[in-house]
N, C-alpha and C positions, 0 to 999 in steps of 0.2 A: 390429931393424927395426919401425917403428910400423905397425900395421895400420890402414888407412883404414876409417872407419865413418861412417854417417849419424847415429849417436847422439851427442848433445852434452849438455853439462852445463846446468844451469839458468842459470848465469851466461852461458854462450855463447849460449843460446837467447834470453835477455833482450837481449843486445847485437844479435843477429840481427834481432829484431823491434822494437828501439828502445823497449822498455818495462822496467819494473822487475821484479825477481824476485818481488816481492809480487804484482804483477799476474798473472804467470804462474801462481802458486799458486792465485790466485782463479779464473782461467780453467779450471784443471784441476778445481777443486772444482765449478764450474758445468757441467763436461762439455764445454766448448768445445774443449779440447785434451786429449790423452792423454799420459801419461808412464809409462815402465817404471821399475822399481827394480833397483838393483844388489844384490849379496849384502849389501853394507853398508847398504842402505836409501836410497841416494842416487838422486835423480831423474835420468832420462835421457830426452831428447826426440829424436824422429826429425826430422831437419832437413827432409826432403822434405814430411812431413806439416805441419810448422809453416808452411812457405812456402805450401803449398796452402790452409791454413786462415786465412792472415793477413788476407785480404780480409773473411772472415766475422767476425773479431773487431774490425775497424776500425769507426770511428764515422761516422755521417752527422750533421753538426752544422748546425742552423738558427740563423742569427745575426740578431738584430734589434736596432735601436737607435733611440732618439729623443733630441732635445736636452733640456737641463735644464728648459726652460720649456714643453715640448710636452706635449700631453695623453696620459695613459696609454691612452686609447682608440685613439690612433694606433699605439702599441706593440702593443696587443692585436690591432689590424687586421693589422699585419705578421705577427705570430705565427700568426694564423689562416690567412693566405695560405700561409705556409711549411708549416704542418701539413697543410693541404689538399693542397698540391702533393706532399709526400712520401707522403701516404697514397695518392694516385692512382698514384704510381710503385711502391707496395708496399715502401717503405723504412722500416725502423725508424730512429728519429731521436732526438736529444737537442736541447734548446733552450738557447741561451745568449743573454742579452739584457742590454742596457746602457741606462742613462739618463745621457747626458752628451754633450758637444760632439763634433763630428766633425773637429776640427782637430788635437788632440793625440792621442797613443796611450796615454793613461793610464787608460782605462776598464777596470775589473777584468775584465769579461767578455771583452773583446778580448785582454787579457793572457793569460787562461786559454786562449782559443782558440789563440793563437800558440804557447803551450807544448805544447798537444796536437798541433798541426800539426808542430812541430819534433821531437816525439818519435815521429812517424810513426804516430799513433793515429787520424788522421782520413782516412777514405776519400773523403768528399765534403763540400763546404761549400755550403750553399744560402742564397741571399740574395734579397731582393726587388729590390735595386739595389746596385751596387758602392759607392755613397756611404754605405751603411749601415755599412760597415767604417770608412772614414775619408773625409773630404771631400778631403783631400790625402794622397797616399801609399798609396792602395789598391793601385796597381799593384805596389808593393814586396811587399805581402802576397801578391798573386797569383803573384809570382816565387817566393816561399817555398813556396807550394802546389805549384808545378811541380817545384821541387827535391825536395820530400819526398813527392811522389806523391799529392797531394790534388786531386781533381777539383773544379772550381768550377762551380756551377750558379746562374745569375742569372735570376730569373723576369721582371724588368723590369716590375713593377707598382708604380706610385707614386700617392700622394695628392698632387696638384699643390699644393693649398693648404698642406698641411703642409710640403712641400719648400720652398716660398717662405718660409714662416715660419722654417724652420731655416737657410736660406741667410742671412737677415738676422741671425740669432743668431750664426752662424759669422763673418760679416763683423765684427760688433761685437767678437767674441773676438779676431780678428786685429788690429783697431785698438787694443784694450786692450793686447795683448802688444807691439805696435809702440810704443805710447806709453810703456809701462814701460821699454823699452830706451832710449828717448830722454830719459827722466826726468833732469833736471839738465843736459841739453845746452844750450849757449849758442847753438847754431846756429838762427837765426831761421827759416831755410828749412824745417828739420825740423819745427818747431812749426806752421808754416803748412800743411805737408803733412798733419799729423795733423788739424788743424782742418778742412781740406778733405775728408778721408776721413770724418770724423764728420758733416759736413753732407750728404755723399752718402748715408751710411747712414740718416740721418733721413728722407730722401726715399723710401726703398724701402718 
């Protein structure tokens, strides 16, 4: 008969918290969690203590982004707002930032952020506006946050001039992608549509 216990192996603890065993060893060295040793020297973790300390080891992530052609000053302005807000709340935080378009999801910082969220390492995500994640598709990321227990905090502070500039850039990116898909098409209506979109973008 197997005796029930709250002590679990490092592999079981890593699966419970959604992190690697290497991360657990580092947390133990930093004093964030505690482990006991068996006679053979193997680590054992108390399940109740791990669950109680889980929120303390999770991250608060501030994410900022500007378009490829936008000023670094705008990015610095975003990061300053995020830092100031987190400091007022008394939160320890990490910064992730990107320089890239808001249409696709290929920005390296965003990919890193998604990996952290899906591995349940992010307690809260702080943004100046939801469009900083993606211009299209931010709601899907918010759904992932809900699934993996990440709180989303949106300050809603924008630089209107910079937003208008980036919207124009995003529209150009959409037109370019649309035009690439139609490249070589013999459909005259499609080419006329692309020409019309390009004319609209020039007027913005």
